[in-house]
VEXTI-653388 format. One record per residue (C-alpha): residue number from 1; residue in one letter; x, y, z. Coordinates in Angstrom, 2 decimals, padded with zeros to 5 digits. Each point is the difference from the previous one (the first is absolute). Layout:
<atoms>
(NUM, 'a', (X, Y, Z)),
...
</atoms>
This chain:
<atoms>
(1, 'x', (018.81, -017.57, -008.68)),
(2, 'x', (-000.88, 003.11, 002.02)),
(3, 'x', (-003.39, 001.61, -000.65)),
(4, 'x', (000.56, 003.60, -001.13)),
(5, 'x', (-002.11, 003.14, -000.41)),
(6, 'x', (000.13, -000.53, -003.78)),
(7, 'x', (-001.32, -003.55, 000.36)),
(8, 'x', (-002.71, 001.22, 002.39)),
(9, 'x', (-001.10, 002.66, -002.52)),
(10, 'x', (-000.21, -002.53, -002.85)),
(11, 'x', (-001.90, -002.50, 002.14)),
(12, 'x', (-002.35, 002.71, 001.34)),
(13, 'x', (-000.71, 001.17, -003.55)),
(14, 'x', (-000.86, -003.56, -001.04)),
(15, 'x', (-002.19, -000.55, 003.07)),
(16, 'x', (-001.91, 003.27, -000.44)),
(17, 'x', (-000.53, -000.61, -003.73)),
(18, 'x', (-001.25, -003.55, 000.61)),
(19, 'x', (-002.23, 000.92, 002.96)),
(20, 'x', (-001.35, 003.56, 000.04)),
(21, 'x', (-001.90, -000.44, 003.28)),
(22, 'x', (000.84, -001.09, 003.56)),
(23, 'x', (001.76, -003.20, -001.15)),
(24, 'x', (002.67, 002.04, -001.82)),
(25, 'x', (000.54, 002.22, 003.04)),
(26, 'x', (000.36, -003.08, 002.21)),
(27, 'x', (002.67, -001.28, -002.37)),
(28, 'x', (001.80, 003.36, 000.34)),
(29, 'x', (-000.10, -000.47, 003.79)),
(30, 'x', (001.61, -003.44, -000.28)),
(31, 'x', (002.63, 001.35, -002.41)),
(32, 'x', (000.80, 002.91, 002.32)),
(33, 'x', (000.62, -002.44, 002.86)),
(34, 'x', (002.37, -001.88, -002.32)),
(35, 'x', (001.82, 003.27, -000.80)),
(36, 'x', (000.26, 000.91, 003.70)),
(37, 'x', (001.84, -003.29, 000.58)),
(38, 'x', (002.87, 001.44, -002.08)),
(39, 'x', (002.28, 001.58, 002.63)),
(40, 'x', (002.01, 001.91, -002.62)),
(41, 'x', (-003.18, 001.62, -001.37)),
(42, 'x', (-001.23, 000.89, 003.50)),
(43, 'x', (003.39, 001.49, 000.94)),
(44, 'x', (000.16, 002.08, -003.19)),
(45, 'x', (-003.65, 001.13, -000.11)),
(46, 'x', (-000.82, 000.53, 003.68)),
(47, 'x', (003.10, -000.94, 001.97)),
(48, 'x', (001.93, 002.14, 002.46)),
(49, 'x', (001.82, 001.96, -002.73)),
(50, 'x', (-003.13, 000.64, -002.10)),
(51, 'x', (-001.21, 003.60, 000.06)),
(52, 'x', (-002.79, 000.88, 002.41)),
(53, 'x', (-003.43, 000.76, -001.41)),
(54, 'x', (-001.92, -001.51, -002.89)),
(55, 'x', (001.66, -000.85, -003.32)),
(56, 'x', (-001.46, -001.34, -003.21)),
(57, 'x', (001.84, -003.17, -001.00)),
(58, 'x', (-002.07, -000.73, -003.09)),
(59, 'x', (-003.09, 001.27, -001.85)),
(60, 'x', (-001.69, -002.07, -002.67)),
(61, 'x', (-001.13, 002.37, -002.76)),
(62, 'x', (-002.37, -002.57, -001.57)),
(63, 'x', (-001.68, -001.60, 003.02)),
(64, 'x', (000.41, 002.98, 002.33)),
(65, 'x', (001.35, -001.78, 003.08)),
(66, 'x', (002.72, 001.64, 002.08)),
(67, 'x', (002.63, -001.57, 002.31)),
(68, 'x', (001.04, 002.28, 002.87)),
(69, 'x', (002.61, -000.27, 002.75)),
(70, 'x', (-001.04, 001.52, 003.34)),
(71, 'x', (002.81, 000.73, 002.50)),
(72, 'x', (-001.60, 001.57, 003.06)),
(73, 'x', (002.18, 001.98, 002.39)),
(74, 'x', (-002.87, 000.78, 002.36)),
(75, 'x', (-002.91, -002.05, 001.31)),
(76, 'x', (-003.36, 000.65, -001.64)),
(77, 'x', (-003.61, -000.98, 000.50)),
(78, 'x', (-002.36, 000.75, -002.89)),
(79, 'x', (-003.72, 000.53, 000.28)),
(80, 'x', (-002.13, -002.58, -001.77)),
(81, 'x', (000.21, 000.68, -003.74)),
(82, 'x', (-000.54, -001.57, -003.39)),
(83, 'x', (001.91, 000.22, -003.27)),
(84, 'x', (-003.04, 000.98, -002.04)),
(85, 'x', (-000.12, -001.93, -003.29)),
(86, 'x', (003.45, -001.48, 000.64)),
(87, 'x', (001.15, -003.04, 001.97)),
(88, 'x', (003.15, -000.37, 002.08)),
(89, 'x', (002.27, -002.79, 001.19)),
(90, 'x', (002.18, 000.81, 003.01)),
(91, 'x', (003.08, -002.19, 000.51)),
(92, 'x', (001.85, 000.38, 003.29)),
(93, 'x', (003.80, 000.07, -000.19)),
(94, 'x', (001.31, 001.35, 003.34)),
(95, 'x', (-001.68, 000.14, 003.44)),
(96, 'x', (-003.81, -000.26, -000.29)),
(97, 'x', (-003.22, 001.75, -000.97)),
(98, 'x', (-003.24, -000.49, 001.91)),
(99, 'x', (-002.89, -000.14, -002.46)),
(100, 'x', (-003.68, 000.55, 000.75)),
(101, 'x', (-002.81, -000.64, -002.46)),
(102, 'x', (-003.42, 001.65, 000.12)),
(103, 'x', (-003.39, -000.27, -001.64)),
(104, 'x', (-002.26, 002.93, -000.65)),
(105, 'x', (-003.35, -000.45, 001.72)),
(106, 'x', (-001.90, 002.98, -001.40)),
(107, 'x', (-000.21, -001.31, -003.57)),
(108, 'x', (001.80, 003.04, -001.36)),
(109, 'x', (002.88, 000.09, -002.41)),
(110, 'x', (000.77, 003.72, -000.08)),
(111, 'x', (001.10, 002.79, 002.32)),
(112, 'x', (-002.46, 001.11, 002.66)),
(113, 'x', (-001.60, -001.77, 002.93)),
(114, 'x', (001.64, -003.37, 000.57)),
(115, 'x', (-000.07, -002.76, 002.58)),
(116, 'x', (002.73, -002.65, 000.14)),
(117, 'x', (000.49, -003.23, 001.89)),
(118, 'x', (003.42, -001.60, 000.47)),
(119, 'x', (-000.24, -003.58, -001.21)),
(120, 'x', (003.60, -001.23, 000.13)),
(121, 'x', (003.40, 000.91, 001.40)),
(122, 'x', (003.36, -001.71, -000.36)),
(123, 'x', (003.72, 000.66, -000.23)),
(124, 'x', (002.01, -000.22, -003.21)),
(125, 'x', (003.41, -001.40, 000.88)),
(126, 'x', (003.06, 000.04, -002.28)),
(127, 'x', (-000.55, -002.15, -003.07)),
(128, 'x', (-003.80, 000.15, 000.19)),
(129, 'x', (-002.34, 001.94, -002.27)),
(130, 'x', (-003.67, 000.96, 000.10)),
(131, 'x', (-002.46, 000.92, -002.79)),
(132, 'x', (-002.39, 002.95, 000.28)),
(133, 'x', (-002.39, -000.20, -002.92)),
(134, 'x', (-001.78, 002.84, -001.79)),
(135, 'x', (-002.09, 001.88, 002.57)),
(136, 'x', (001.43, -001.89, 002.99)),
(137, 'x', (000.21, 002.19, 003.10)),
(138, 'x', (003.06, -000.51, 002.18)),
(139, 'x', (002.30, 001.77, 002.43)),
(140, 'x', (003.72, -000.46, 000.60)),
(141, 'x', (002.06, 000.50, 003.15)),
(142, 'x', (003.75, -000.47, -000.06)),
(143, 'x', (002.95, 000.76, 002.29)),
(144, 'x', (003.07, 002.10, -000.69)),
(145, 'x', (002.20, -001.73, -002.57)),
(146, 'x', (-002.74, -002.12, -001.55)),
(147, 'x', (000.60, -000.66, -003.68)),
(148, 'x', (-002.24, -001.55, -002.60)),
(149, 'x', (-000.56, -000.37, -003.72)),
(150, 'x', (-003.43, 001.00, -001.29)),
(151, 'x', (-001.43, -000.83, -003.40)),
(152, 'x', (-002.99, 002.09, -001.07)),
(153, 'x', (-002.24, -000.63, -002.99)),
(154, 'x', (000.38, 003.64, -001.03)),
(155, 'x', (002.13, 002.98, 000.92)),
(156, 'x', (-001.91, 001.31, 003.03)),
(157, 'x', (001.15, 003.55, -000.77)),
(158, 'x', (-002.72, -000.04, -002.66)),
(159, 'x', (-002.78, -001.73, 001.95)),
(160, 'x', (-002.75, 001.46, 002.19)),
(161, 'x', (-000.20, -001.96, 003.23)),
(162, 'x', (-001.82, 000.18, 003.32)),
(163, 'x', (001.24, 000.22, 003.57)),
(164, 'x', (-002.34, -000.50, 002.91)),
(165, 'x', (-000.34, 002.01, 003.19)),
(166, 'x', (-001.65, -002.59, 002.21)),
(167, 'x', (-000.59, 002.43, 002.91)),
(168, 'x', (-001.84, 002.46, -002.25)),
(169, 'x', (-001.69, -002.72, -002.07)),
(170, 'x', (001.28, 001.48, -003.27)),
(171, 'x', (001.61, -001.16, -003.22)),
(172, 'x', (002.30, 002.69, -001.41)),
(173, 'x', (001.40, 000.15, -003.51)),
(174, 'x', (003.79, -000.28, -000.26)),
(175, 'x', (001.09, 001.85, -003.06)),
(176, 'x', (003.68, 000.29, -000.73)),
(177, 'x', (001.31, 003.05, -001.82)),
(178, 'x', (000.04, -001.96, -003.23)),
(179, 'x', (-003.40, -001.74, 000.36)),
(180, 'x', (-002.08, 003.08, -000.80)),
</atoms>
C-alpha cells in the first residue's frame, strides 16, 4: 500500500505524542523519507504542475506542527538562521539543497553580537530528510527548481527567530508580520 500524506500525519502525531523530544523529531524525519518515496505524493505536492512558492499542506491544531510544500522557481542561499523555539525537518523531493550547520561560539542565545562556526555541510538529495532541532543554526542553498517538503514544529509565522550576519558578527531578530 502506498504511504500517503494522511498516513504520514497520523504517524507523525503518534511519534510526537510518544516522544516529545529529539527522538520524536527523528521519527518524523524517517516518516518524511517514507512519504517522499511515494511518487504520486511528490508529483501532486511539489511536482512540475504544483504551484510555485510555499503552500501549507497540513497544520495540526493540537500538536502545532505544519507540513509545507516548497516549490522554488529561483535559486536561493539563506544566511545562517534558527527556527527559534521550533524544530524543522527538511525533506528533499526534486533537485537538491546544500545544508550547512553552525554552532554559536559566543555563548549567546539572543540578538546582538554573535560568532558562529560552521561545523557540518552536506547535500540533501531527493528522498532524504534532515532534522534541525530547537535552536539549531543552519543555512540552505538550493538551485532553480529545487523542491522540498518541510515540517516545522510550529507555524513559523508566529515565532521569533534569529538570522546571522557572519561578516558583521551579529544575530538579528527575524520577526514576521504576524509574530509581533
